[in-house]
C-alpha positions as protocol buffer text, in pm:
chain_id: "A"
residue {
  index: 1
  type: UNK
  ca { x: 3273 y: 3033 z: 185 }
}
residue {
  index: 2
  type: UNK
  ca { x: 3079 y: 3261 z: 420 }
}
residue {
  index: 3
  type: UNK
  ca { x: 2962 y: 3206 z: 775 }
}
residue {
  index: 4
  type: UNK
  ca { x: 2594 y: 3209 z: 676 }
}
residue {
  index: 5
  type: UNK
  ca { x: 2625 y: 2918 z: 431 }
}
residue {
  index: 6
  type: UNK
  ca { x: 2406 y: 2626 z: 541 }
}
residue {
  index: 7
  type: UNK
  ca { x: 2436 y: 2270 z: 414 }
}
residue {
  index: 8
  type: UNK
  ca { x: 2136 y: 2044 z: 486 }
}
residue {
  index: 9
  type: UNK
  ca { x: 2221 y: 1677 z: 443 }
}
residue {
  index: 10
  type: UNK
  ca { x: 1933 y: 1430 z: 415 }
}
residue {
  index: 11
  type: UNK
  ca { x: 1952 y: 1053 z: 386 }
}
residue {
  index: 12
  type: UNK
  ca { x: 1697 y: 887 z: 158 }
}
residue {
  index: 13
  type: UNK
  ca { x: 1378 y: 728 z: 290 }
}
residue {
  index: 14
  type: UNK
  ca { x: 1338 y: 367 z: 390 }
}
residue {
  index: 15
  type: UNK
  ca { x: 1372 y: 89 z: 131 }
}
residue {
  index: 16
  type: UNK
  ca { x: 1292 y: -281 z: 159 }
}
residue {
  index: 17
  type: UNK
  ca { x: 1664 y: -353 z: 165 }
}
residue {
  index: 18
  type: UNK
  ca { x: 1696 y: -120 z: 465 }
}
residue {
  index: 19
  type: UNK
  ca { x: 1434 y: -329 z: 642 }
}
residue {
  index: 20
  type: UNK
  ca { x: 1629 y: -646 z: 564 }
}
residue {
  index: 21
  type: UNK
  ca { x: 1966 y: -499 z: 661 }
}
residue {
  index: 22
  type: UNK
  ca { x: 2112 y: -539 z: 311 }
}
residue {
  index: 23
  type: UNK
  ca { x: 2396 y: -328 z: 176 }
}
residue {
  index: 24
  type: UNK
  ca { x: 2251 y: -136 z: -118 }
}
residue {
  index: 25
  type: UNK
  ca { x: 2549 y: 30 z: -280 }
}
residue {
  index: 26
  type: UNK
  ca { x: 2433 y: 146 z: -622 }
}
residue {
  index: 27
  type: UNK
  ca { x: 2135 y: -93 z: -644 }
}
residue {
  index: 28
  type: UNK
  ca { x: 1813 y: 60 z: -792 }
}
residue {
  index: 29
  type: UNK
  ca { x: 1610 y: -6 z: -477 }
}
residue {
  index: 30
  type: UNK
  ca { x: 1277 y: 180 z: -447 }
}
residue {
  index: 31
  type: UNK
  ca { x: 1133 y: 339 z: -136 }
}
residue {
  index: 32
  type: UNK
  ca { x: 873 y: 158 z: 69 }
}
residue {
  index: 33
  type: UNK
  ca { x: 544 y: 334 z: 134 }
}
residue {
  index: 34
  type: UNK
  ca { x: 685 y: 418 z: 477 }
}
residue {
  index: 35
  type: UNK
  ca { x: 991 y: 569 z: 308 }
}
residue {
  index: 36
  type: UNK
  ca { x: 772 y: 787 z: 87 }
}
residue {
  index: 37
  type: UNK
  ca { x: 578 y: 907 z: 392 }
}
residue {
  index: 38
  type: UNK
  ca { x: 904 y: 987 z: 569 }
}
residue {
  index: 39
  type: UNK
  ca { x: 1021 y: 1193 z: 272 }
}
residue {
  index: 40
  type: UNK
  ca { x: 692 y: 1383 z: 238 }
}
residue {
  index: 41
  type: UNK
  ca { x: 685 y: 1474 z: 606 }
}
residue {
  index: 42
  type: UNK
  ca { x: 1049 y: 1574 z: 604 }
}
residue {
  index: 43
  type: UNK
  ca { x: 987 y: 1787 z: 295 }
}
residue {
  index: 44
  type: UNK
  ca { x: 701 y: 1961 z: 470 }
}
residue {
  index: 45
  type: UNK
  ca { x: 924 y: 2032 z: 773 }
}
residue {
  index: 46
  type: UNK
  ca { x: 1208 y: 2163 z: 553 }
}
residue {
  index: 47
  type: UNK
  ca { x: 975 y: 2388 z: 353 }
}
residue {
  index: 48
  type: UNK
  ca { x: 838 y: 2537 z: 673 }
}
residue {
  index: 49
  type: UNK
  ca { x: 1175 y: 2600 z: 838 }
}
residue {
  index: 50
  type: UNK
  ca { x: 1424 y: 2687 z: 563 }
}
residue {
  index: 51
  type: UNK
  ca { x: 1443 y: 2901 z: 252 }
}
residue {
  index: 52
  type: UNK
  ca { x: 1636 y: 2657 z: 34 }
}
residue {
  index: 53
  type: UNK
  ca { x: 1833 y: 2810 z: -253 }
}
residue {
  index: 54
  type: UNK
  ca { x: 1952 y: 2496 z: -430 }
}
residue {
  index: 55
  type: UNK
  ca { x: 1887 y: 2124 z: -423 }
}
residue {
  index: 56
  type: UNK
  ca { x: 2149 y: 1864 z: -507 }
}
residue {
  index: 57
  type: UNK
  ca { x: 2074 y: 1490 z: -504 }
}
residue {
  index: 58
  type: UNK
  ca { x: 2246 y: 1160 z: -565 }
}
residue {
  index: 59
  type: UNK
  ca { x: 2123 y: 1016 z: -893 }
}
residue {
  index: 60
  type: UNK
  ca { x: 2041 y: 670 z: -754 }
}
residue {
  index: 61
  type: UNK
  ca { x: 1679 y: 553 z: -765 }
}
residue {
  index: 62
  type: UNK
  ca { x: 1604 y: 578 z: -392 }
}
residue {
  index: 63
  type: UNK
  ca { x: 1740 y: 933 z: -366 }
}
residue {
  index: 64
  type: UNK
  ca { x: 1553 y: 1041 z: -679 }
}
residue {
  index: 65
  type: UNK
  ca { x: 1229 y: 913 z: -524 }
}
residue {
  index: 66
  type: UNK
  ca { x: 1306 y: 1085 z: -194 }
}
residue {
  index: 67
  type: UNK
  ca { x: 1383 y: 1411 z: -373 }
}
residue {
  index: 68
  type: UNK
  ca { x: 1057 y: 1392 z: -569 }
}
residue {
  index: 69
  type: UNK
  ca { x: 857 y: 1354 z: -248 }
}
residue {
  index: 70
  type: UNK
  ca { x: 1043 y: 1642 z: -80 }
}
residue {
  index: 71
  type: UNK
  ca { x: 977 y: 1871 z: -377 }
}
residue {
  index: 72
  type: UNK
  ca { x: 611 y: 1767 z: -388 }
}
residue {
  index: 73
  type: UNK
  ca { x: 583 y: 1854 z: -18 }
}
residue {
  index: 74
  type: UNK
  ca { x: 682 y: 2214 z: -78 }
}
residue {
  index: 75
  type: UNK
  ca { x: 1059 y: 2250 z: -129 }
}
residue {
  index: 76
  type: UNK
  ca { x: 1013 y: 2439 z: -455 }
}
residue {
  index: 77
  type: UNK
  ca { x: 1363 y: 2412 z: -602 }
}
residue {
  index: 78
  type: UNK
  ca { x: 1467 y: 2236 z: -924 }
}
residue {
  index: 79
  type: UNK
  ca { x: 1691 y: 1942 z: -827 }
}
residue {
  index: 80
  type: UNK
  ca { x: 2029 y: 1874 z: -985 }
}
residue {
  index: 81
  type: UNK
  ca { x: 2122 y: 1504 z: -981 }
}
residue {
  index: 82
  type: UNK
  ca { x: 2489 y: 1435 z: -921 }
}
residue {
  index: 83
  type: UNK
  ca { x: 2653 y: 1090 z: -915 }
}
residue {
  index: 84
  type: UNK
  ca { x: 2927 y: 1229 z: -687 }
}
residue {
  index: 85
  type: UNK
  ca { x: 2680 y: 1204 z: -397 }
}
residue {
  index: 86
  type: UNK
  ca { x: 2611 y: 832 z: -448 }
}
residue {
  index: 87
  type: UNK
  ca { x: 2659 y: 576 z: -173 }
}
residue {
  index: 88
  type: UNK
  ca { x: 2973 y: 362 z: -168 }
}
residue {
  index: 89
  type: UNK
  ca { x: 2982 y: 117 z: -458 }
}
residue {
  index: 90
  type: UNK
  ca { x: 2982 y: -230 z: -298 }
}
residue {
  index: 91
  type: UNK
  ca { x: 3044 y: -413 z: -625 }
}
residue {
  index: 92
  type: UNK
  ca { x: 2964 y: -785 z: -616 }
}
residue {
  index: 93
  type: UNK
  ca { x: 2882 y: -764 z: -244 }
}
residue {
  index: 94
  type: UNK
  ca { x: 2575 y: -552 z: -305 }
}
residue {
  index: 95
  type: UNK
  ca { x: 2281 y: -723 z: -136 }
}
residue {
  index: 96
  type: UNK
  ca { x: 2489 y: -886 z: 142 }
}
residue {
  index: 97
  type: UNK
  ca { x: 2402 y: -808 z: 500 }
}
residue {
  index: 98
  type: UNK
  ca { x: 2684 y: -637 z: 687 }
}
residue {
  index: 99
  type: UNK
  ca { x: 2718 y: -937 z: 918 }
}
residue {
  index: 100
  type: UNK
  ca { x: 2751 y: -1184 z: 630 }
}
residue {
  index: 101
  type: UNK
  ca { x: 3000 y: -960 z: 451 }
}
residue {
  index: 102
  type: UNK
  ca { x: 3223 y: -924 z: 756 }
}
residue {
  index: 103
  type: UNK
  ca { x: 3202 y: -1294 z: 841 }
}
residue {
  index: 104
  type: UNK
  ca { x: 3316 y: -1389 z: 490 }
}
residue {
  index: 105
  type: UNK
  ca { x: 3553 y: -1096 z: 432 }
}
residue {
  index: 106
  type: UNK
  ca { x: 3683 y: -975 z: 771 }
}
residue {
  index: 107
  type: UNK
  ca { x: 3922 y: -728 z: 607 }
}
residue {
  index: 108
  type: UNK
  ca { x: 3619 y: -514 z: 515 }
}
residue {
  index: 109
  type: UNK
  ca { x: 3511 y: -473 z: 881 }
}
residue {
  index: 110
  type: UNK
  ca { x: 3577 y: -120 z: 1006 }
}
residue {
  index: 111
  type: UNK
  ca { x: 3721 y: -263 z: 1329 }
}
residue {
  index: 112
  type: UNK
  ca { x: 4031 y: -343 z: 1123 }
}
residue {
  index: 113
  type: UNK
  ca { x: 4106 y: 28 z: 1084 }
}
residue {
  index: 114
  type: UNK
  ca { x: 4334 y: 126 z: 796 }
}
residue {
  index: 115
  type: UNK
  ca { x: 4300 y: -216 z: 632 }
}
residue {
  index: 116
  type: UNK
  ca { x: 3922 y: -176 z: 605 }
}
residue {
  index: 117
  type: UNK
  ca { x: 3952 y: 181 z: 475 }
}
residue {
  index: 118
  type: UNK
  ca { x: 4171 y: 73 z: 185 }
}
residue {
  index: 119
  type: UNK
  ca { x: 4007 y: -263 z: 106 }
}
residue {
  index: 120
  type: UNK
  ca { x: 3820 y: -253 z: -224 }
}
residue {
  index: 121
  type: UNK
  ca { x: 3520 y: -482 z: -282 }
}
residue {
  index: 122
  type: UNK
  ca { x: 3539 y: -664 z: -614 }
}
residue {
  index: 123
  type: UNK
  ca { x: 3390 y: -430 z: -872 }
}
residue {
  index: 124
  type: UNK
  ca { x: 3337 y: -157 z: -611 }
}
residue {
  index: 125
  type: UNK
  ca { x: 3524 y: 117 z: -429 }
}
residue {
  index: 126
  type: UNK
  ca { x: 3709 y: 148 z: -100 }
}
residue {
  index: 127
  type: UNK
  ca { x: 3608 y: 378 z: 185 }
}
residue {
  index: 128
  type: UNK
  ca { x: 3907 y: 594 z: 94 }
}
residue {
  index: 129
  type: UNK
  ca { x: 3771 y: 622 z: -262 }
}
residue {
  index: 130
  type: UNK
  ca { x: 3430 y: 719 z: -122 }
}
residue {
  index: 131
  type: UNK
  ca { x: 3591 y: 981 z: 102 }
}
residue {
  index: 132
  type: UNK
  ca { x: 3785 y: 1137 z: -184 }
}
residue {
  index: 133
  type: UNK
  ca { x: 3482 y: 1145 z: -415 }
}
residue {
  index: 134
  type: UNK
  ca { x: 3243 y: 1298 z: -163 }
}
residue {
  index: 135
  type: UNK
  ca { x: 3496 y: 1538 z: -10 }
}
residue {
  index: 136
  type: UNK
  ca { x: 3566 y: 1679 z: -358 }
}
residue {
  index: 137
  type: UNK
  ca { x: 3193 y: 1720 z: -429 }
}
residue {
  index: 138
  type: UNK
  ca { x: 3136 y: 1883 z: -90 }
}
residue {
  index: 139
  type: UNK
  ca { x: 3425 y: 2128 z: -134 }
}
residue {
  index: 140
  type: UNK
  ca { x: 3307 y: 2225 z: -483 }
}
residue {
  index: 141
  type: UNK
  ca { x: 2949 y: 2272 z: -365 }
}
residue {
  index: 142
  type: UNK
  ca { x: 3054 y: 2492 z: -73 }
}
residue {
  index: 143
  type: UNK
  ca { x: 3256 y: 2706 z: -314 }
}
residue {
  index: 144
  type: UNK
  ca { x: 2962 y: 2745 z: -554 }
}
residue {
  index: 145
  type: UNK
  ca { x: 2699 y: 2812 z: -288 }
}
residue {
  index: 146
  type: UNK
  ca { x: 2860 y: 3069 z: -60 }
}
residue {
  index: 147
  type: UNK
  ca { x: 2593 y: 3236 z: 152 }
}
residue {
  index: 148
  type: UNK
  ca { x: 2319 y: 2998 z: 38 }
}
residue {
  index: 149
  type: UNK
  ca { x: 2112 y: 2728 z: 203 }
}
residue {
  index: 150
  type: UNK
  ca { x: 2174 y: 2404 z: 13 }
}
residue {
  index: 151
  type: UNK
  ca { x: 1981 y: 2079 z: 50 }
}
residue {
  index: 152
  type: UNK
  ca { x: 2165 y: 1759 z: -43 }
}
residue {
  index: 153
  type: UNK
  ca { x: 1966 y: 1434 z: -63 }
}
residue {
  index: 154
  type: UNK
  ca { x: 2215 y: 1152 z: -36 }
}
residue {
  index: 155
  type: UNK
  ca { x: 2310 y: 841 z: 166 }
}
residue {
  index: 156
  type: UNK
  ca { x: 2456 y: 746 z: 501 }
}
residue {
  index: 157
  type: UNK
  ca { x: 2810 y: 703 z: 368 }
}
residue {
  index: 158
  type: UNK
  ca { x: 2846 y: 1051 z: 214 }
}
residue {
  index: 159
  type: UNK
  ca { x: 2692 y: 1218 z: 521 }
}
residue {
  index: 160
  type: UNK
  ca { x: 2946 y: 1036 z: 738 }
}
residue {
  index: 161
  type: UNK
  ca { x: 3226 y: 1159 z: 511 }
}
residue {
  index: 162
  type: UNK
  ca { x: 3112 y: 1522 z: 555 }
}
residue {
  index: 163
  type: UNK
  ca { x: 3091 y: 1477 z: 932 }
}
residue {
  index: 164
  type: UNK
  ca { x: 3441 y: 1326 z: 940 }
}
residue {
  index: 165
  type: UNK
  ca { x: 3582 y: 1623 z: 749 }
}
residue {
  index: 166
  type: UNK
  ca { x: 3388 y: 1882 z: 947 }
}
residue {
  index: 167
  type: UNK
  ca { x: 3469 y: 1734 z: 1288 }
}
residue {
  index: 168
  type: UNK
  ca { x: 3829 y: 1655 z: 1187 }
}
residue {
  index: 169
  type: UNK
  ca { x: 3787 y: 1284 z: 1258 }
}
residue {
  index: 170
  type: UNK
  ca { x: 3955 y: 996 z: 1081 }
}
residue {
  index: 171
  type: UNK
  ca { x: 3704 y: 811 z: 866 }
}
residue {
  index: 172
  type: UNK
  ca { x: 3714 y: 487 z: 1068 }
}
residue {
  index: 173
  type: UNK
  ca { x: 3617 y: 676 z: 1384 }
}
residue {
  index: 174
  type: UNK
  ca { x: 3338 y: 860 z: 1204 }
}
residue {
  index: 175
  type: UNK
  ca { x: 3196 y: 536 z: 1059 }
}
residue {
  index: 176
  type: UNK
  ca { x: 3188 y: 380 z: 1406 }
}
residue {
  index: 177
  type: UNK
  ca { x: 3050 y: 692 z: 1575 }
}
residue {
  index: 178
  type: UNK
  ca { x: 2770 y: 797 z: 1339 }
}
residue {
  index: 179
  type: UNK
  ca { x: 2467 y: 594 z: 1238 }
}
residue {
  index: 180
  type: UNK
  ca { x: 2257 y: 795 z: 994 }
}
residue {
  index: 181
  type: UNK
  ca { x: 1883 y: 722 z: 998 }
}
residue {
  index: 182
  type: UNK
  ca { x: 1646 y: 715 z: 703 }
}
residue {
  index: 183
  type: UNK
  ca { x: 1522 y: 1064 z: 614 }
}
residue {
  index: 184
  type: UNK
  ca { x: 1731 y: 1215 z: 892 }
}
residue {
  index: 185
  type: UNK
  ca { x: 1851 y: 1574 z: 871 }
}
residue {
  index: 186
  type: UNK
  ca { x: 2209 y: 1677 z: 948 }
}
residue {
  index: 187
  type: UNK
  ca { x: 2268 y: 2052 z: 918 }
}
residue {
  index: 188
  type: UNK
  ca { x: 2613 y: 2210 z: 911 }
}
residue {
  index: 189
  type: UNK
  ca { x: 2764 y: 2556 z: 866 }
}
residue {
  index: 190
  type: UNK
  ca { x: 3091 y: 2479 z: 685 }
}
residue {
  index: 191
  type: UNK
  ca { x: 3220 y: 2838 z: 709 }
}
residue {
  index: 192
  type: UNK
  ca { x: 3194 y: 2824 z: 1088 }
}
residue {
  index: 193
  type: UNK
  ca { x: 3301 y: 2461 z: 1115 }
}
residue {
  index: 194
  type: UNK
  ca { x: 2977 y: 2405 z: 1304 }
}
residue {
  index: 195
  type: UNK
  ca { x: 2743 y: 2108 z: 1338 }
}
residue {
  index: 196
  type: UNK
  ca { x: 2396 y: 2255 z: 1388 }
}
residue {
  index: 197
  type: UNK
  ca { x: 2174 y: 1945 z: 1374 }
}
residue {
  index: 198
  type: UNK
  ca { x: 2282 y: 1581 z: 1368 }
}
residue {
  index: 199
  type: UNK
  ca { x: 2077 y: 1288 z: 1245 }
}
residue {
  index: 200
  type: UNK
  ca { x: 1742 y: 1443 z: 1338 }
}
residue {
  index: 201
  type: UNK
  ca { x: 1414 y: 1310 z: 1203 }
}
residue {
  index: 202
  type: UNK
  ca { x: 1186 y: 1616 z: 1213 }
}
residue {
  index: 203
  type: UNK
  ca { x: 864 y: 1448 z: 1111 }
}
residue {
  index: 204
  type: UNK
  ca { x: 577 y: 1308 z: 1312 }
}
residue {
  index: 205
  type: UNK
  ca { x: 600 y: 944 z: 1416 }
}
residue {
  index: 206
  type: UNK
  ca { x: 476 y: 700 z: 1158 }
}
residue {
  index: 207
  type: UNK
  ca { x: 293 y: 375 z: 1239 }
}
residue {
  index: 208
  type: UNK
  ca { x: 535 y: 134 z: 1402 }
}
residue {
  index: 209
  type: UNK
  ca { x: 779 y: 401 z: 1519 }
}
């Protein structure tokens, strides 16, 4: 790891399930037209500001679509799709709203601290499992990409995991503190332990924003 390594973390564009407040997990949800516009404009901003050396993306449908739009907008790097950067697997609770899930299964609410971190949805994974998976992928990527600028197209959960590790926060605190917007950019310098940009949306306002 060197001090000039940059890691650019981008959450996917808007989906219909985002609009409805549904937990997506690993569902193959497509971007809305608004989500595609967000990704194109973000891609244009990234291409104009950064010289990106490598592009890593979650292999879920919504991140693949976001990555395609970013590349089409001018980030001319061949993407590598990696399941390690997927969102948390919500198992049978995929498609629930957060409110419905917590009403029916209070142990999954982050307000319950350690209990919520270790609780595993049926057929899914716990927040601790998510942390371990993403932290391993992040550590390996930083080791491979020393001195490079790396773009990672992923989800809110993995970005929160990286922020928790970088800022030395427990995961429950990070989940409560950070709300990651669609097509937002979070930029970090892992070698310096520095947070450069957090949850920024560097594209022009779209209709309705």
